[in-house]
C-alpha positions in Angstrom: -0.3 -0.2 0.1 3.0 2.2 0.7 4.4 1.9 -2.5 1.0 2.6 -4.4 0.8 5.8 -2.2 4.1 6.8 -2.9 3.8 6.3 -6.9 0.5 8.5 -6.8 1.6 11.5 -4.9 3.7 13.0 -7.9 0.5 12.8 -10.4 -1.2 14.8 -8.1 1.4 17.5 -7.9 1.8 17.4 -11.5 -2.1 17.7 -11.9 -1.8 20.6 -9.2 0.9 22.3 -11.2 -1.0 22.6 -14.5 -3.2 25.1 -13.5 -1.2 27.5 -11.9 1.0 27.1 -15.0 -2.0 28.0 -16.7 -2.6 31.1 -14.9 0.8 32.5 -14.7 0.9 32.6 -18.4 -2.3 34.0 -19.4 -1.4 37.1 -16.5 1.9 37.4 -18.7 -0.2 37.4 -21.7 -2.0 40.3 -20.2 0.9 42.4 -19.1 2.4 42.2 -22.5 1.7 44.8 -25.4 0.3 43.8 -28.5 2.7 43.8 -31.6 2.0 46.1 -34.2 1.5 44.9 -38.2 3.3 46.3 -40.7 2.5 49.8 -41.8 2.0 50.9 -38.2 -1.7 49.3 -37.6 -1.9 47.9 -34.3 -2.9 43.9 -34.2 -6.6 43.3 -33.5 -7.9 40.0 -32.3 -4.3 38.6 -32.7 -3.7 38.8 -36.7 -1.9 41.4 -38.4 -3.6 43.2 -41.3 -1.4 44.5 -44.3 -2.1 47.5 -45.9 -3.1 47.8 -49.3 -1.6 50.3 -51.5 -3.8 53.2 -53.0 -5.4 52.3 -56.6 -4.5 48.5 -56.7 -7.3 46.4 -57.5 -7.4 42.4 -56.2 -6.1 40.0 -58.9 -9.2 38.1 -59.0 -11.3 41.4 -59.9 -10.6 42.7 -63.4 -10.4 46.6 -63.5 -13.7 47.5 -66.0 -13.7 50.6 -67.9 -15.7 53.2 -67.2 -18.5 54.3 -69.5 -17.6 57.3 -71.9 -19.8 60.3 -70.7 -21.6 62.5 -72.9 -19.7 64.5 -75.2 -16.4 62.7 -74.1 -14.3 60.6 -76.1 -13.2 56.9 -75.7 -9.9 58.2 -75.3 -10.2 60.8 -72.7 -13.0 58.0 -71.0 -9.5 55.6 -71.0 -7.3 58.1 -69.1 -5.4 59.5 -72.3 -4.5 62.9 -72.2 -6.5 65.3 -73.8 -5.3 67.3 -76.7 -5.8 71.2 -76.6 -8.1 72.7 -79.2 -6.3 75.6 -81.4 -8.2 78.2 -82.4 -8.8 78.2 -86.2 -7.9 81.4 -88.2 -10.8 83.1 -90.2 -10.2 82.8 -93.7 -9.9 86.0 -95.7 -12.4 86.1 -98.3 -11.1 87.1 -101.8 -13.5 88.9 -104.2 -13.0 86.8 -107.4 -15.0 85.7 -110.3 -14.4 83.1 -113.2 -16.2 83.4 -116.5 -15.5 81.8 -119.8 -15.2 83.0 -124.1 -15.8 80.7 -126.6 -15.5 81.1 -130.5 -15.6 77.9 -132.8 -13.5 75.4 -131.1 -11.6 78.4 -129.1 -12.1 78.8 -125.3 -10.9 81.3 -123.2 -11.2 81.4 -119.5 -11.3 84.7 -117.3 -10.2 85.0 -113.6 -11.1 88.3 -112.4 -10.0 89.5 -108.5 -9.6 92.6 -106.6 -6.3 94.2 -107.7 -4.7 97.3 -109.2 -5.6 96.9 -113.1 -3.3 93.9 -114.5 -4.7 92.5 -117.7 -2.7 89.4 -119.2 -3.7 86.8 -121.8 -1.5 83.6 -121.3 1.0 85.6 -118.8 1.8 88.2 -121.3 0.2 91.6 -120.8 -3.2 92.0 -122.6 -1.6 95.1 -125.3 1.3 92.1 -126.8 -1.4 90.1 -128.3 -0.8 88.4 -131.5 -1.8 88.8 -134.3 -1.0 93.0 -134.1 -3.9 93.5 -136.7 -6.7 92.1 -134.2 -5.2 93.6 -131.3 -7.8 96.7 -131.3 -10.6 93.6 -131.4 -9.1 92.5 -128.1 -9.1 96.2 -126.9 -12.4 96.8 -127.5 -14.1 96.5 -124.0 -11.6 98.5 -122.3 -11.7 101.3 -124.9 -15.8 101.1 -124.6 -15.9 101.0 -121.0 -12.8 103.3 -119.8 -9.6 102.0 -118.4 -11.4 103.3 -114.9 -13.7 100.5 -114.6 -10.5 98.1 -114.6 -8.3 99.9 -112.1 -9.1 97.9 -109.0 -9.5 94.5 -110.6 -7.1 92.0 -111.9 -8.2 89.8 -114.7 -5.9 87.1 -116.1 -6.9 85.0 -119.3 -5.9 81.8 -120.1 -7.0 80.8 -124.0 -6.2 77.2 -126.0 -7.9 75.6 -129.0 -9.2 77.1 -132.4 -7.1 79.4 -134.4 -5.7 83.0 -134.3 -9.0 84.6 -135.0 -11.3 82.7 -133.1 -8.5 82.8 -129.8 -9.1 86.7 -130.1 -13.0 86.7 -130.3 -12.8 84.6 -127.5 -10.6 86.6 -125.4 -12.8 89.7 -125.7 -16.0 87.7 -124.7 -14.1 86.5 -121.5 -12.8 90.0 -120.9 -16.0 91.4 -121.4 -18.2 89.0 -119.5 -15.6 89.3 -116.5 -16.1 93.0 -115.8 -20.4 92.5 -116.0 -19.7 89.4 -113.4 -17.7 91.2 -111.1 -19.6 94.6 -111.2 -23.0 92.4 -110.5 -21.5 90.3 -107.5 -19.3 92.9 -105.5 -20.3 96.7 -106.9 -23.4 97.4 -107.7 -26.3 96.2 -109.7 -27.0 99.7 -111.5 -23.4 100.1 -112.5 -23.6 96.4 -114.0 -26.5 97.4 -116.3 -25.1 100.4 -117.3 -22.0 98.3 -118.6 -24.0 95.8 -120.0 -25.8 98.2 -122.2 -22.7 99.6 -123.3 -21.5 96.3 -124.3 -24.7 95.1 -126.0 -25.3 98.1 -128.1 -22.0 97.9 -129.5 -21.4 94.4 -130.3 -23.9 91.6 -128.9 -21.2 88.9 -129.5 -19.1 90.5 -126.5 -21.7 88.9 -123.9 -23.5 86.4 -126.0 -21.7 83.0 -127.6 -21.4 83.1 -131.3 -22.9 79.2 -132.2 -22.4 79.5 -135.8 -20.4 77.3 -137.1 -18.8 76.0 -140.7 -21.4 73.7 -142.8 -19.5 70.7 -143.8 -19.0 69.9 -147.6 -20.9 67.2 -149.3 -20.1 64.7 -152.2 -21.0 66.2 -155.7 -19.8 69.4 -155.6 -16.7 71.8 -154.3 -18.3 73.0 -151.4 -21.5 72.7 -148.9 -23.8 74.1 -151.4 -22.1 74.4 -154.7 -22.7 71.5 -157.2 -20.6 70.3 -160.1 -21.5 71.7 -163.7 -23.9 68.9 -165.2 -24.3 68.3 -169.2 -26.8 66.1 -170.8 -24.9 66.5 -174.4 
């Protein structure tokens, strides 16, 4: 009996020591300060919290693009830098008209704009137009209307096709029509009517296209209407 009692005594001491150790551990845990987590945040409930950097979403949730607002481009909605709007320069309005003259297969195009009285035909001054015999035909509109009506405009004429005479008539018609069109659009309707009346009274072909053409030759004769002589004997 004594031996059994001696063996049971150490077991009793160990069981008695366990509650004492638990109480000491609890008292020591109360006396200690809680450890701080990374980033300076204190631990709560014994678990450390990690600080998330600003603007970073978790990997599991993909970032969705915000819908573009009304009047906003897709590039602006995506975060791209907006381009600065540049002010458009005001366009300078040039007073100009374009007319043409025709004679047979010759065509002359006249470009008229605000200027200092410049008159050119195919890049040369109008006073040097060839042939010299027909030079006054080209200058007829200027002689009729007066040089002062051409003092504030520039007229540049390009002519091609036809022969020498046809080109001369096409140039004079383009010149006369250019003055009438410019005065009608930019000067005055009454002044334009005066110019038109002067030109029409002198020669209608200065403003109206001459539609006459050479009649083609036919067989059985020397020309369009002439016939060969016929004899029965």
